[in-house]
C-alpha positions in Angstrom: 141.9 103.1 211.0 142.3 106.9 211.4 144.1 107.2 208.1 141.3 105.4 206.2 138.6 107.5 207.8 140.4 110.7 206.9 140.7 109.6 203.2 137.0 108.8 203.0 136.1 112.2 204.5 138.3 113.9 202.0 136.6 112.1 199.0 133.2 113.0 200.3 134.1 116.7 200.6 135.6 116.7 197.0 132.4 115.1 195.6 130.2 117.7 197.2 132.3 120.5 195.9 132.0 119.1 192.3 128.3 118.9 192.6 128.1 122.5 193.7 130.2 123.5 190.6 128.0 121.6 188.0 124.9 123.3 186.5 121.5 122.0 187.7 119.9 119.4 185.4 117.3 120.7 182.9 113.7 120.5 183.8 111.9 118.1 181.3 108.5 119.2 180.1 105.6 117.1 181.2 104.3 114.9 178.2 101.2 116.2 176.6 98.7 113.4 176.3 96.8 113.1 173.0 93.1 113.5 173.0 91.6 110.0 172.4 88.3 109.6 170.8 86.7 106.2 171.1 83.7 105.2 169.0 81.6 102.1 169.1 81.4 101.5 165.4 79.1 99.5 163.2 79.6 97.5 160.0 78.4 98.9 156.7 78.6 102.5 158.0 80.7 105.2 156.5 82.5 107.4 159.1 83.8 110.8 157.8 86.0 112.5 160.3 89.3 114.4 160.8 92.4 113.8 162.8 95.5 115.8 163.7 98.8 115.4 165.7 96.9 115.8 169.0 94.0 113.5 168.3 93.8 109.7 168.2 90.6 108.1 166.9 89.8 104.5 168.0 86.9 102.7 166.3 85.8 99.5 168.2 84.1 96.8 166.3 82.7 93.4 167.4 81.3 90.5 165.5 80.4 86.9 166.0 82.7 84.2 164.8 81.5 80.7 164.3 83.7 77.7 164.1 82.0 76.2 161.1 81.6 79.4 159.2 84.1 81.9 158.0 83.3 85.6 157.2 85.7 88.1 155.8 86.0 91.6 157.1 87.2 94.4 154.9 88.4 97.8 156.0 88.2 100.6 153.4 89.6 104.1 153.9 89.9 107.2 151.8 92.0 110.2 152.8 90.4 113.4 151.5 93.3 115.8 152.4 96.4 116.1 150.3 99.3 115.7 152.8 101.8 113.4 151.0 104.7 114.2 153.4 102.5 113.6 156.6 100.3 110.6 155.8 97.5 109.2 157.9 98.3 106.0 159.7 95.7 103.2 160.2 96.3 100.4 162.6 93.9 97.4 162.9 94.3 95.5 166.1 92.9 92.0 166.1 93.0 89.0 168.4 96.0 87.4 166.7 97.2 89.9 164.3 98.0 93.6 163.7 97.6 95.2 160.2 98.9 98.7 159.6 99.1 100.9 156.5 99.4 104.5 155.7 97.4 106.7 153.3 98.5 107.8 150.8 99.9 104.3 150.3 103.3 104.4 148.6 104.2 101.4 146.5 107.4 101.1 144.4 107.9 99.9 140.9 110.9 99.5 138.6 113.8 101.9 139.0 112.4 102.8 142.4 109.5 104.7 141.0 106.9 105.7 143.6 103.2 105.4 143.2 100.7 106.9 145.6 97.1 105.7 146.3 94.6 107.7 148.3 92.0 104.9 148.5 93.0 101.7 150.3 91.1 98.6 151.2 92.4 95.6 153.1 90.8 92.4 154.0 91.4 91.4 157.6 93.0 88.0 158.5 90.3 85.8 160.0 91.3 84.4 163.4 90.4 80.8 164.2 88.1 79.9 167.1 87.5 76.6 168.9 84.1 77.6 170.4 80.9 77.1 168.5 80.2 80.9 168.6 82.6 83.5 169.8 82.3 87.3 169.9 85.6 88.9 168.8 86.6 92.5 169.0 89.0 94.5 166.8 90.0 98.1 166.7 90.9 100.6 164.0 93.3 103.3 165.3 93.6 106.5 163.1 96.4 108.9 163.7 98.7 111.4 161.9 101.4 114.0 162.5 99.8 116.6 160.2 97.8 119.6 161.4 94.5 118.4 160.0 93.6 115.5 157.8 90.1 114.4 156.9 89.2 110.8 156.0 86.5 108.3 155.4 86.3 104.9 157.1 84.0 102.0 156.3 84.1 98.4 157.5 82.1 95.7 155.7 81.6 92.0 155.6 82.9 90.3 152.4 80.3 88.3 150.6 81.3 84.9 149.3 84.6 85.1 151.2 84.7 81.3 151.1 84.9 80.0 147.6 82.7 77.0 146.6 83.8 74.3 144.3 82.9 74.8 140.6 81.2 78.2 141.3 82.4 81.4 139.6 82.8 84.6 141.6 83.5 88.0 140.0 85.3 90.9 141.8 87.3 94.0 141.3 90.9 94.7 142.5 93.5 97.5 142.4 97.0 97.8 143.6 95.9 99.4 146.8 92.7 97.3 147.1 93.8 93.7 146.8 91.4 90.8 147.3 91.7 87.4 148.8 89.3 84.5 149.5 89.4 81.3 151.4 88.9 77.8 150.0 88.4 74.6 152.0 89.0 71.2 150.6 85.8 69.2 150.6 85.8 65.5 151.6 87.2 63.2 148.9 89.0 66.0 147.0 92.8 65.8 147.2 93.7 68.3 144.4 92.0 71.3 142.9 92.8 73.8 140.1 92.4 77.5 140.9 91.5 79.3 137.7 91.4 83.1 137.5 90.3 84.8 134.3 89.8 88.4 133.1 88.6 90.0 129.9 91.3 92.7 130.4 94.9 92.0 129.6 96.1 95.0 131.6 96.6 96.1 134.3 99.0 93.2 135.2 98.0 91.2 138.2 99.5 88.5 140.5 97.7 85.4 141.7 99.0 83.8 144.9 98.1 80.7 146.9 98.9 81.1 150.6 98.4 79.0 153.7 95.9 80.1 156.4 98.3 82.3 158.3 98.4 85.9 159.6 99.3 88.3 158.2 98.3 87.7 154.6 100.8 89.1 152.1 98.5 91.0 149.8 100.5 93.9 148.4 102.6 94.2 145.3 105.8 94.5 147.4 105.2 91.4 149.5 102.9 89.0 147.7 105.9 86.9 146.5 107.2 86.3 150.1 105.1 83.2 150.7 103.2 80.5 148.8 102.9 80.0 145.1 102.3 82.9 142.7 101.9 83.7 139.0 101.7 86.9 137.0 98.5 87.2 134.9 97.0 89.1 132.0 93.9 87.2 131.0 94.5 83.7 132.4 96.1 82.1 135.4 95.8 78.6 136.8 97.5 76.9 139.8 97.1 73.3 140.8 96.9 73.0 144.6 97.2 69.7 146.5 95.6 69.1 149.8 98.6 67.5 151.3 100.6 70.7 151.1 98.2 72.5 153.5 97.9 71.2 157.1 94.6 73.0 157.6 93.2 71.6 154.4 92.4 75.1 153.3 94.2 78.1 151.7 93.8 81.7 150.6 93.5 82.8 147.0 95.1 86.2 146.8 94.7 88.6 143.9 96.9 91.7 143.6 97.1 94.2 140.8 100.7 95.3 140.1 101.8 98.9 140.0 103.3 98.4 136.6 102.7 96.2 133.6 106.3 95.4 132.6 106.2 92.0 134.3 103.3 91.0 132.0 104.9 92.4 128.8 103.3 95.8 129.0 104.8 99.2 128.7 105.7 101.7 131.5 103.0 104.2 131.0 103.2 106.2 134.2 105.9 108.9 134.4 105.9 112.3 136.2 104.4 114.7 133.7 105.6 118.0 135.2 109.1 119.1 134.2 109.7 120.6 137.6 108.5 117.5 139.4 111.1 115.8 141.6 112.1 112.2 140.6 111.1 111.1 144.1 107.7 112.6 143.9 105.0 109.8 143.8 102.9 109.3 140.7 99.1 109.1 141.1 97.8 106.3 139.0 94.2 107.2 139.6 91.7 104.3 139.0 94.0 101.4 138.0 91.3 98.7 138.4 90.8 95.2 137.0 87.8 93.0 137.0 88.5 89.3 137.5 86.7 86.0 137.9 87.8 83.0 140.1 86.7 79.4 140.1 88.0 76.4 141.9 87.4 73.0 140.3 88.6 69.5 141.4 91.7 68.2 139.6 91.9 64.6 138.3 92.0 61.7 140.7 94.8 59.1 141.1 92.8 56.6 139.0 93.2 59.0 136.1 96.9 58.9 136.5 96.9 55.1 136.4 94.6 54.9 133.4 96.7 57.5 131.5 99.9 55.6 132.1 98.3 52.4 131.0 96.9 54.1 127.9 100.4 55.4 127.0 102.0 52.1 127.5 99.4 50.2 125.5 99.9 52.5 122.5 103.6 51.9 122.2 103.7 48.3 123.3 101.3 47.6 120.5 104.1 48.4 118.1 106.2 45.7 119.8 103.4 43.2 119.3 102.9 44.3 115.7 106.6 44.0 115.0 106.7 40.5 116.5 103.8 39.4 114.3 105.5 40.8 111.2 108.8 39.1 112.1 107.0 35.8 112.5 105.2 36.2 109.2 108.5 37.1 107.5 110.3 34.2 109.0 107.6 31.8 107.8 107.8 33.3 104.3 111.6 33.0 104.2 111.4 29.3 105.2 109.0 28.7 102.3 111.2 30.6 99.9 114.3 28.6 101.0 112.4 25.4 100.4 111.4 26.5 97.0 115.0 27.5 96.1 116.3 24.2 97.4 113.9 22.3 95.2 115.0 24.5 92.2 118.7 23.8 92.9 118.2 20.1 93.4 120.6 17.8 91.3 117.7 16.7 89.1 117.4 20.3 87.8 121.1 21.3 87.7 123.3 20.7 84.7 126.5 20.4 86.7 127.7 23.9 85.9 127.8 26.6 88.5 125.9 29.8 87.7 127.5 33.2 88.3 126.7 36.9 88.0 128.2 38.6 85.0 131.2 40.8 85.9 130.2 43.6 83.5 128.4 46.8 84.4 125.4 46.2 82.1 124.0 49.1 80.2 126.2 51.8 81.7 128.4 53.9 79.5 131.1 56.1 80.9 133.1 59.1 79.8 136.2 60.7 81.2 135.7 64.1 82.6 137.5 66.6 84.8 135.9 69.3 86.8 133.5 70.4 84.1 129.9 69.5 84.5 128.5 70.3 81.0 128.8 68.9 77.6 129.1 65.4 76.3 132.6 64.7 77.5 134.6 66.5 74.8 135.9 68.9 77.3 136.8 66.3 79.9 140.2 66.1 81.5 142.9 64.2 79.6 144.1 62.8 82.9 140.9 60.7 83.3 141.6 57.1 84.0 139.2 54.7 82.3 137.9 51.6 84.0 138.4 48.1 82.7 134.8 47.4 82.6 132.7 47.5 79.4 131.3 50.8 78.2 128.5 49.7 76.0 125.3 51.5 76.9 122.5 49.0 76.8 119.0 49.2 78.2 118.5 46.4 80.6 116.0 44.9 83.0 115.6 41.7 85.0 114.1 38.5 83.8 113.3 35.2 85.5 116.0 32.9 86.7 115.4 30.5 83.9 116.2 33.1 81.3 119.8 33.7 82.3 122.6 32.1 80.4 124.9 29.8 82.2 128.6 30.1 81.9 131.3 27.6 82.8 134.2 28.9 84.9 136.4 28.9 81.9 134.1 31.0 79.8 135.4 34.4 78.9 134.2 37.4 80.8 132.1 39.7 78.6 129.0 41.8 79.0 125.8 39.8 79.2 123.1 41.4 77.1 119.6 41.0 78.5 116.5 41.8 76.5 115.1 45.3 77.3 112.2 45.3 79.7 113.2 42.2 81.6 115.4 42.2 84.7 115.7 39.8 87.5 118.0 38.1 90.0 120.7 35.7 88.8 121.9 32.7 90.8 125.2 33.8 92.2 125.8 30.9 94.5 128.7 29.6 92.5 130.6 32.8 92.3 133.9 32.7 94.3 134.1 35.3 97.1 137.4 36.7 95.9 135.8 37.7 92.6 133.5 40.1 94.2 134.0 43.8 93.4 133.2 44.6 97.0 135.6 42.1 98.5 138.9 43.9 97.9 141.0 44.1 101.0 141.7 47.7 101.6 142.4 47.9 105.3 144.4 51.1 104.9 141.4 53.0 103.6 139.6 54.5 106.6 139.1 58.2 105.9 137.9 60.4 103.1 141.5 61.4 102.3 142.6 57.8 101.9 140.0 57.2 99.2 140.6 60.3 97.2 142.8 58.7 94.6 140.7 55.6 94.2 137.5 57.6 93.9 138.9 59.8 91.2 139.9 56.7 89.2 136.5 55.2 89.6 134.6 58.4 89.0 135.9 58.9 85.5 132.9 56.9 84.6 129.8 58.9 83.6 127.5 56.6 85.6 128.7 55.1 88.8 127.4 52.0 90.5 127.5 51.0 94.1 130.1 48.3 93.4 132.5 51.0 92.4 132.2 52.6 95.9 131.9 49.4 97.9 135.5 48.3 97.7 136.7 48.3 101.3 136.9 45.4 103.6 133.6 44.9 105.4 135.3 44.6 108.8 136.9 48.0 108.3 133.7 49.6 107.3 131.8 47.9 110.2 134.3 49.2 112.7 134.1 52.7 111.0 130.3 52.9 111.2 130.2 51.5 114.7 132.0 54.6 115.8 128.8 56.6 115.1 126.9 54.6 117.7 129.6 54.7 120.4 130.2 58.4 119.9 126.5 59.3 120.2 126.3 57.0 123.2 129.2 58.9 124.8 127.7 62.2 123.9 124.3 61.2 125.3 125.8 60.3 128.7 127.9 63.4 129.1 125.0 65.6 127.8 122.2 64.1 129.7 123.8 64.0 133.2 124.2 67.8 133.6 120.9 68.4 132.0 119.1 66.2 134.5 121.0 67.9 137.3 120.1 71.4 136.0 116.3 70.7 135.6 116.2 69.2 139.1 117.7 72.4 140.3 115.2 74.4 138.4 112.3 72.5 139.9 113.8 72.8 143.4 113.9 76.6 142.9 110.3 76.6 141.8 109.3 74.5 144.8 111.2 76.6 147.3 110.4 80.1 145.9 106.9 79.3 144.7 107.6 81.4 141.6 105.6 79.7 138.8 106.8 82.2 136.3 110.1 80.3 136.0 108.5 77.4 134.0 106.3 77.8 130.9 103.6 75.1 131.4 100.2 74.7 130.0 98.8 75.4 133.5 95.3 74.5 132.5 96.5 70.9 131.8 99.5 70.5 134.1 99.2 67.5 136.4 101.8 67.1 139.1 102.8 63.6 140.3 102.4 64.3 144.0 104.0 61.1 145.3 107.3 61.7 143.5 110.0 62.7 146.0 113.1 63.2 143.8 113.0 67.0 143.4 110.7 66.9 140.3 107.5 67.3 142.3 105.0 68.5 143.3 104.6 71.1 140.5 105.9 69.4 137.4 103.6 68.8 134.4 103.8 65.0 134.7 101.6 64.5 131.6 104.2 66.4 129.4 106.9 64.1 130.8 104.9 60.9 130.4 104.0 61.6 126.8 107.7 61.4 125.9 107.8 57.7 126.7 107.0 57.0 123.1 110.4 58.3 121.9 112.2 55.9 124.4 110.1 52.8 123.7 110.0 53.2 119.9 113.7 54.1 119.8 114.4 50.9 121.8 112.2 48.9 119.4 114.1 50.3 116.4 117.3 49.2 118.0 115.9 45.7 118.4 114.8 45.6 114.8 118.3 46.7 113.7 119.9 44.1 116.0 117.7 41.4 114.5 118.6 42.5 111.0 122.3 42.5 111.8 122.1 39.0 113.3 120.4 37.7 110.2 122.9 39.5 107.9 125.9 38.2 109.9 124.5 34.6 109.7 124.1 35.0 105.9 127.8 36.2 105.7 128.9 33.2 107.7 127.3 30.8 105.4 128.6 32.7 102.3 125.2 33.6 101.1 125.6 35.1 97.6 122.8 37.7 98.1 124.5 39.1 101.2 127.9 39.1 99.6 127.2 40.5 96.2 123.7 42.0 96.1 121.8 45.1 97.4 123.0 48.1 99.2 126.0 47.2 101.5 124.6 46.6 105.0 126.2 48.9 107.6 124.2 49.2 110.9 126.2 51.7 112.9 124.3 54.8 111.7 121.0 53.0 112.4 122.1 52.2 115.9 123.0 55.9 116.3 119.6 57.0 115.0 117.8 54.7 117.5 119.9 56.0 120.3 119.3 59.6 119.3 115.5 58.9 119.3 115.7 57.5 122.8 117.8 60.5 124.0 115.3 62.9 122.3 112.6 61.4 124.6 114.8 61.7 127.7 115.9 65.3 127.0 112.4 66.4 126.0 111.1 65.0 129.3 113.9 66.9 131.1 113.0 70.1 129.2 109.3 69.7 130.2 110.2 69.4 133.8 110.6 73.2 133.7 110.3 74.5 130.1 111.8 78.0 129.5 114.1 79.7 127.0 117.3 78.9 128.8 116.9 75.1 128.4 115.0 74.9 125.1 118.2 73.6 123.4 117.8 70.4 125.5 114.6 69.7 123.5 116.2 70.4 120.1 119.8 69.2 120.4 119.1 65.6 119.5 116.6 66.7 116.8 119.5 68.3 115.0 121.4 65.0 115.4 118.5 63.0 114.1 118.2 65.2 111.0 121.9 65.0 110.4 122.2 61.3 110.9 119.2 60.7 108.6 121.0 62.7 105.8 124.2 60.8 106.5 122.4 57.5 106.2 120.8 58.5 102.9 124.2 59.5 101.6 125.8 56.4 102.9 123.4 54.1 101.1 124.9 55.0 97.7 128.4 55.9 99.0 129.3 53.2 101.4 133.1 53.6 101.3 133.5 57.4 101.3 131.1 58.6 103.9 132.2 61.3 106.4 133.9 60.1 109.5 131.9 60.1 112.8 134.2 62.7 114.3 133.7 65.3 111.5 130.0 64.5 111.4 129.5 65.1 115.1 131.8 68.1 114.9 129.4 69.7 112.4 126.4 68.8 114.6 128.2 70.4 117.5 128.7 73.5 115.4 125.0 73.6 114.7 124.1 73.3 118.4 126.6 76.1 119.1 124.9 78.4 116.7 121.6 77.4 118.3 122.7 78.4 121.7 124.3 81.7 120.4 121.2 82.4 118.5 118.9 81.9 121.5 121.1 84.1 123.7 122.2 86.9 121.3 120.1 86.5 118.2 117.0 88.4 119.3 117.1 91.6 117.2 120.9 91.4 116.6 121.5 92.4 113.0 125.1 91.5 113.0 124.4 87.9 114.1 121.7 87.4 111.5 124.0 88.7 108.7 126.8 86.4 109.7 124.5 83.4 110.1 122.8 84.0 106.7 126.2 84.2 104.9 127.3 81.0 106.6 124.0 79.3 105.7 124.3 80.3 102.0 128.0 79.2 101.8 127.3 75.9 103.5 124.4 75.3 101.0 126.7 75.9 98.0 129.4 73.7 99.4 127.0 70.8 100.0 125.4 71.3 96.6 128.9 71.0 95.0 129.6 67.9 97.0 126.4 66.2 95.9 126.7 67.3 92.2 130.2 66.1 91.8 129.6 63.1 94.1 132.6 64.2 96.3 135.1 64.6 93.4 136.2 68.1 94.3 138.4 69.7 96.9 138.1 72.8 99.0 141.7 74.1 98.9 143.8 77.0 97.6 143.2 76.1 94.0 139.4 76.1 94.2 139.1 79.5 92.5 141.4 78.5 89.7 139.3 75.4 89.0 136.0 77.4 89.2 137.3 79.8 86.5 138.5 76.9 84.5 135.0 75.3 84.6 133.3 78.5 83.7 135.6 79.1 80.8 135.4 75.5 79.5 131.7 74.9 79.9 130.3 78.4 79.4 132.7 80.4 77.2 134.6 77.8 75.1 131.4 75.8 74.5 127.9 76.3 75.9 126.0 73.1 76.5 123.6 71.7 79.0 124.6 70.1 82.3 125.7 66.5 82.1 123.6 65.5 85.2 120.3 67.3 84.4 118.2 65.6 87.2 120.8 66.3 89.8 121.3 69.9 88.6 117.5 70.7 88.7 117.0 69.3 92.2 120.0 71.0 93.6 119.0 74.3 92.1 115.6 73.9 93.7 117.3 73.1 97.0 119.5 76.2 96.8 116.5 78.4 96.0 114.7 77.1 99.1 117.7 77.5 101.4 118.4 81.0 100.1 114.8 81.9 100.7 115.1 80.6 104.3 118.2 82.6 104.8 116.5 85.8 103.4 113.5 85.1 105.7 115.7 84.9 108.8 117.6 88.0 107.8 114.5 90.0 107.2 112.1 88.7 109.9 114.7 87.7 112.5 112.4 85.2 114.4 112.8 85.2 118.2 112.7 81.4 118.3 116.0 80.9 116.6 116.3 77.2 117.8 113.1 76.3 116.0 114.2 78.3 112.9 117.4 76.4 112.8 115.6 73.1 113.2 113.2 74.0 110.4 116.3 74.5 108.1 117.6 71.1 109.0 114.2 69.4 108.4 113.7 71.2 105.1 117.1 70.0 103.9 116.4 66.5 105.1 113.1 66.5 103.2 114.8 67.9 100.1 117.5 65.3 100.2 114.9 62.5 100.7 112.8 63.8 97.8 116.0 63.9 95.7 116.8 60.3 96.7 113.3 59.1 95.8 113.2 60.9 92.4 116.6 59.6 91.5 115.7 56.1 92.6 112.7 56.1 90.4 114.5 57.7 87.5 117.1 54.9 87.7 114.5 52.3 87.0 114.2 51.1 90.6 111.0 50.6 92.4 109.6 51.0 95.9 108.2 47.8 97.5 104.9 47.7 99.3 106.1 47.8 102.8 108.3 51.0 102.4 105.5 52.5 100.3 103.0 52.0 103.1 105.5 53.3 105.6 106.0 56.5 103.5 102.2 57.1 103.1 101.3 56.4 106.8 104.3 58.3 108.1 103.4 61.3 106.0 99.8 61.3 107.3 101.0 61.0 110.9 103.5 63.8 110.4 100.7 66.0 109.1 98.5 65.4 112.2 101.5 65.8 114.4 102.4 69.2 113.0 98.8 70.3 113.4 99.0 69.7 117.1 102.5 71.2 117.3 101.4 74.5 115.9 98.5 74.9 118.4 101.0 76.7 120.6 99.8 76.1 124.2 102.7 78.1 125.6 105.6 80.1 124.3 108.8 81.2 126.1 109.2 84.0 123.5 106.7 86.1 125.5 106.4 86.8 129.2 104.9 84.1 131.4 101.7 86.0 131.8 101.3 86.3 128.0 102.2 82.7 127.5 99.4 81.6 129.8 96.9 83.4 127.4 97.5 80.4 125.1 96.8 77.8 127.7 94.0 75.4 127.1 92.3 72.5 128.8 93.2 68.8 128.3 91.6 67.1 125.3 92.5 63.5 125.8 91.4 61.5 128.9 91.3 64.8 130.9 95.1 64.2 131.2 96.9 65.0 127.9 96.9 68.3 126.0 97.6 69.1 122.4 101.4 69.1 123.0 101.2 65.6 124.5 99.5 64.4 121.4 102.3 66.0 119.4 104.7 63.9 121.4 102.7 60.8 120.7 102.4 61.4 117.0 105.9 62.7 116.4 107.5 59.7 118.1 105.4 57.4 115.9 106.3 59.5 112.8 110.0 59.4 113.6 109.9 55.7 114.1 108.1 55.3 110.8 110.6 57.6 109.1 113.4 55.4 110.4 111.6 52.3 109.0 111.4 54.1 105.7 115.2 54.6 105.6 115.6 51.0 106.7 113.4 49.4 104.1 113.6 51.9 101.2 116.1 49.9 99.2 114.7 46.5 100.0 113.9 46.1 96.3 117.6 46.0 95.6 118.4 43.1 97.9 118.5 40.7 94.9 120.2 43.1 92.5 124.0 43.0 91.9 125.8 46.0 93.2 127.3 46.7 89.8 123.8 47.4 88.5 122.8 49.9 91.2 123.3 53.5 90.4 125.1 56.0 92.6 123.4 59.4 93.0 
């Protein structure tokens, strides 16, 4: 088509014209090729040379590699010129890897501080070979952009690059001269412990276990990228399992950190010149550390089995011992029942039923108000006297045959028994409705409901248990069962998130390889390698297993309580007079709560030891607070069966204690305001509790408390000055206040970092004080301690002493950095499996079980004593 051809011609002419108008393209200079210097280099020879922007040095090395022998190769360089802005670049080209670094080597620390190193040494990654002998080549390229830089280069073979089992090897390392070695699992060894030690705490270093891969991460800024690692001052230990490494070998990498802050040290290195730029690198000079490494086999699977069997045999022996004692007790009871049946046979009976006297023998009483001193002359005029007799007579028990018999029509009057003789009366003939503790009071279920009744009863100078055991037993049983169901509910809702959290912790440890997260005793931390539920492979299984005692002994205590409750209910069903009228009223709800708390202590302690650190330490102590609180409640309930605190208020107080524990752990370290507030609360709580114990609950904390305090001070100290009415109680409570105030002062002055343990120590001290108060008042009241509880007290005290000895060994502590904590690590001391803390678990679980038995059997001497002859204190 003519038109189309003309259009094409026109476009071509236009393009040519445009090309003529455009300027010609610039002429690019020809590249200037660097001068390349190649040298056939030799090992163990120092090469001193220079390099500039137009010169490239290449050093060619070759060495023989054997399949069954590994040799390390180390490249050491030192740049003699000072050109920080234009460093010298070293590139090592191998068969399967390339390693490059610049000198001065710049490493960063906290706050982006820069540290420069002129001397650098790196160990080359060893390539694998399938041939029997193979000659391999590698090249070291040296280049720079500076005008002139002199350097020194030296390549050497590493002696003892392959570590041998149970052999120590010493070496030096710096931040720019890291070291790593290879270890190969021998036949028959499935697990080893890599131990690295140093006489120098600083400089801080890092120990890493890495698979046989290239490149090896051996600098401070990349050592945490792969494998497992720990910071270290003087000790480090990592358990390595064969199944985790396909090649059945691994590298032990040792790196010195640029700063010591990670190990608890100070930041020593700052730019000294005032005119120095913040970005100018700091020269740390010779920051060197001498270390020693040794790899030893870990325990075998047979040791795991034997340790588990040992643990089970210890605690199952308590089940066997309990069963034997129960059988012996049952046989003795059958013999005693036979003897009593013979004594109550028709040939010996006179036809008249025998009954317990209704009087409160040997107990005088005075009306008093809020005053605590004097002989009753200043007592309140509103006091209500009891209808019982007030003759103060010394009394004791005599044999059954010495008691007078009364017909049902005989008048009720105090029965005077000769002094020094006191024994059980036959109460089988007494009607159930005559019992002081059988009054139907279904409406009384809280402390507020009993206030009026207790004020009426407590106008007596000396109270007896019968005065405070007036509720219906079904109401009380339901009330105290709430303790068990509440703690069971708390345990479920507390344990589930705890288990989830520690599994997450362990997963993070497994994925990141950061073993600084958990504070184990790494010299005796045995993982359970076959466990696949997130808790393996790096958990200290021995610390978890040793908590089995809490669970098994807590379960055994529950079974003992269940057996006692069944026997007691059977006695009630057959209207047994001893169960109805004698001894401390039996309520088992708090005992069930204590056994459950002991089991939960074992479970949560095991969860804590999955990954122990400061953020989850309250898991290990929460139920310890509950155990201490429940034991004090049980001691109080023994003599105050009707007016004990409700389960809701009791657990609310325990929740408040746990709240303070968490706040103290998070904010209490060095916080003056927190310690002042806590000390004030501690002192006020001590005063309130002392007032509750001294007045036996007959006081109120309301708006009129100040007026009543002034009235007491005026009446007892100004109007007349006399000694306290309850001298024993006053002396013991004053001692308790002195001790508690001393603990408060210690906390305010010292401010211990471990606030949770400090709070637990306060609870245990108060529990021991209350227990001592109970024992002293029991003995002062003329009661005695039977053989079994006495043996329990003595043996439990001895076991507690040994347990505390092992507890204070301090194998690790989260109050310090992980590296400083590992300085306290020690080897196993029992079966090469359990350490000192495991023995603490064993002994403390036995001691707690024994302490519970003491509380259970302490008042067994009163099982045949009428409740109107048992003092309240």
